[in-house]
N, C-alpha and C positions, 0 to 999 in steps of 0.2 A: 093338846094335839102335838104329836111329832112333827119337825118340819119335813123330814124326807123318810119315805118308807120303801122297802123293797119286797116285792113278791118273787120268791126264788132265791137262793143263796149258793149258786154254782160259783165256777171260778170267776167268771166275769163280775158278777155282784159282788163278790167278796173283794175283788180289785178296785171296784168303784168305792166301796164301802170304805176301804182302808186309805183311799186317796182322800176322801170326805173327811176322815177323822182327823186330817192335818188342818181342816178349816172349821169343823163343827165338833161339838162334844158328843159323846155316846147318847146322852139323854136327848139329843135332836133328832135321833134316828130310832127306826124300829123295822122289823122284818119277819117274813114268815117263810117257812119251808115245808115241803112234804116230808122231811125226815127229822123227826124229834132230836136224835142224837146229834145231827149236824148243828141244829138250832143252839143246842146247848153248848157245844163246842165253841161256836162262833162267839156267843155271848159270853163265855169265859175268855176267850182270847181279846175280845174287842171292848167288852162292856156295853155293848148295844143290846137293849132288850129284844125280846122276840114275843110275837102275838101268838093267841092260840089259834087263830085260822086266818086265812087270806081276806075274808071280809072284815075281820077284827083290825088286820094291818091296814087295809084300804080306809077303814073309817077314821082312822088315826093320823093319817098322814096328808099334809098339804100338797108335797111332791111325791107321787107314787111311781116308782120304777117297776115295769114289768119286767122281769128278768128270767123269764121261762122259755124253754124252747119253742118255736113256732106251733109245733104239733099240740102243745100243751095249753096254748092261749085261749082256744074254745072252752075249756074247761074254766079256766080262770075267769072268763067273761062272765059264765053263769053265776059264779061264786060272788062276783063283786058288782055287776052291772047294777044292782038296785041300791047300792052303797054310795058309789062315787057320784060326785057333783060337779057342776060347772065351775065351781069355786076352786077345785082343786086342778092340778097339772099333772097329766098322765104322760109317763115317758116310756116309751117300748125300746128295748134293744133287740127285738125279734127281727129276723131277716123274713122278707117277702110280704110282710103285712104293711099295707099302705095306711096313711092317716085316715082315709075314708073307711077302709076296713075296721081300724081300731076305734073309730068313732062309733060305727054301726055296731060292733060287737059289745061295745059299752053301752047301749041304750040311745045314743044320738046326742046327748046332751053334755058333752065333756069337752074339755080342750086337751089336744094331745100333741105331743113331741116325738117324732120319730127319730131315731138314732141308730148309727152303727158302730160301735166302739171295736178294739181288736185286744188281744191277749197281752202285749206288751204293757197294758194299763197295769199288770200285775207288778211291774218294776217302775211304775210312775212315767212311763214313757209311751202311753196309749195314743192312738190317732182315731178320733171320732168324728164322723160325718154326722150333721144334725140338721133336721128341717122342721119348720114349724110356721104357722101364719103368725107372723109377728103383730098383726093387727089385734089378735085376740090377746094378747098379753101385756100386762103392764111393764114399766121399765123396770120395776123392782124384781118382777119374775124373770124378765130377760136377763137381768145381771144374775140372778141366782143361778140360773141355767148356764151361764158362762163359767160361774165360779164350780158349779158341779163338775161339768166336762173336762175344765182344765185343772181340776184337783189330782187327776191321773194321768196327764199327759196334754195333748193339744186338740183342738176342735176346728172344725170348717163347716161354716153353715152352707149348705147346698141346696140347690131346687129339688125337689122330691123326685122329679123324673130321673135324677142321676143317682138316686140312693142304691139302686141294684148295682151301678158301677162302683159306687163306693164299697161295696162288699169286695170287688176284685182289687181296689187300689190298696186298702188297708185291712179289710176284715179277714180275707183269705191269705193275703200275700206273706203274713209271717210264717206260713207253713213252708212256702216255697223258699223263704229265705234261710229257714232251717235245713231244708234240703240242701241249699247250696253250701252252707257251712260244713254240713256233715260229707258231701261229696269232696268239698275242697280239702278238707282234713283227710278223707281216706286216701286222696291223690298224694298228699304229703308224707302219710304214713307209708305209703308203698315205696316212697323213696327214702325212707329212713327217719322221718321225725317222729318223736314219741307222740302217742295219741293225745294225752291230754294237752300237751304243749301245741299241738296242731290244732285242736279245737280253740283254744285260747287265742291262737294267732289269727285264725281264720275268722273267729267271732270279733275281734277288736278290730280287724282289717273292714269288715262290714260297717261296724260302729262309725270307725273314723271317715270311711267313704261317704256313709250316709250324711255325717255331720259337714263333710266338704260341700254336698250338694246344696243343703239346708242353709249353710252360712256363708258361702262365696257366692251364690246365686248364678253361678256359671251352669251352663247347660250340661248334663250328664256327658254328652258325647264329646264335649270340650275338655272335661276332666278327665275321661279315657284316653283322648288323645296325649294328654301331659304325660300319661304314664308310658305310652307306646313310642319308644325310641326307634328311630330307623333301623332296621334289619336286627332288633332286639329280641330278647326272650317274651316280652309281653305280648307284641304283636303276633308272635308265632302262636303263642296260647289263644288269643283272640280268634285268629284264623281257624284253630282247631275247633274251638266253640261254635263260630259261625257254620263250619262244615257239618257239625253235629245238630244243627237248627236250633241254637240256644235261644235266640230272640223269638223265633217263630213259635217255639214251644211255650214259652212264657205267653205270648198273645193268645195261643189255643187254650191255655189254661184259664186266662181271663174270659174268654167267651164262654167256656164250659161252666165256670160258676156264676157268670152273669145270667145265662140261661136257666141254670137251676135255682138260681135266686128267685126268678119270675114264677117258678113252679112249686115253690115251697108252700104256699098257702092251702 
């Protein structure tokens, strides 16, 4: 039996698998996908074998990652619910599906981990919200789950009631950050900076600023104030952003994806 299996091999599953290959050998994993050509390509690139069907993949893995879109999950449930057992650990990365939904969909006799990773996992800098009933898992299983989720970034254990908010905090937010980088670069290009240089400088500024928040422990507002000299250029830009509803727009975006998360199933 393989240690870790994946049903679905999109961008997120591929990123997770590549992170895990730093900790596990290809023979420790198996995967399945709806696309034969994609499976053969992934096997060539990673050495991880693929299964002939979702049921076969489920049968061979101790830890089974359901890495398909929420609308595909009901079909996958039908294919594997008679195969999975309570000895396995089922890990879902699908938005909208609660632990109760997942357990019921898989026949009621399974142990489920609900998670919400994000696309920076593709460069080893993911942020994943994770929830599960710790009483149902052994210490060894909990340690492996920690290894799994930190192999491609960082993880936070959260209460399940907060999982839809995790979608706003880290699941959807990279898109907003990319939009900010693009808009910032556009503004700099408008004033004469070469485009590729503008992208590099804007992206590095975001990376460095995020690192300041994580490593200094200072409040983001305090760090912002450190950049805003009295009567200076930065506070002038901050005032322009506030006039345009910068912060309120982000809060509205969080509200929008939070509500959408709750309607996904």
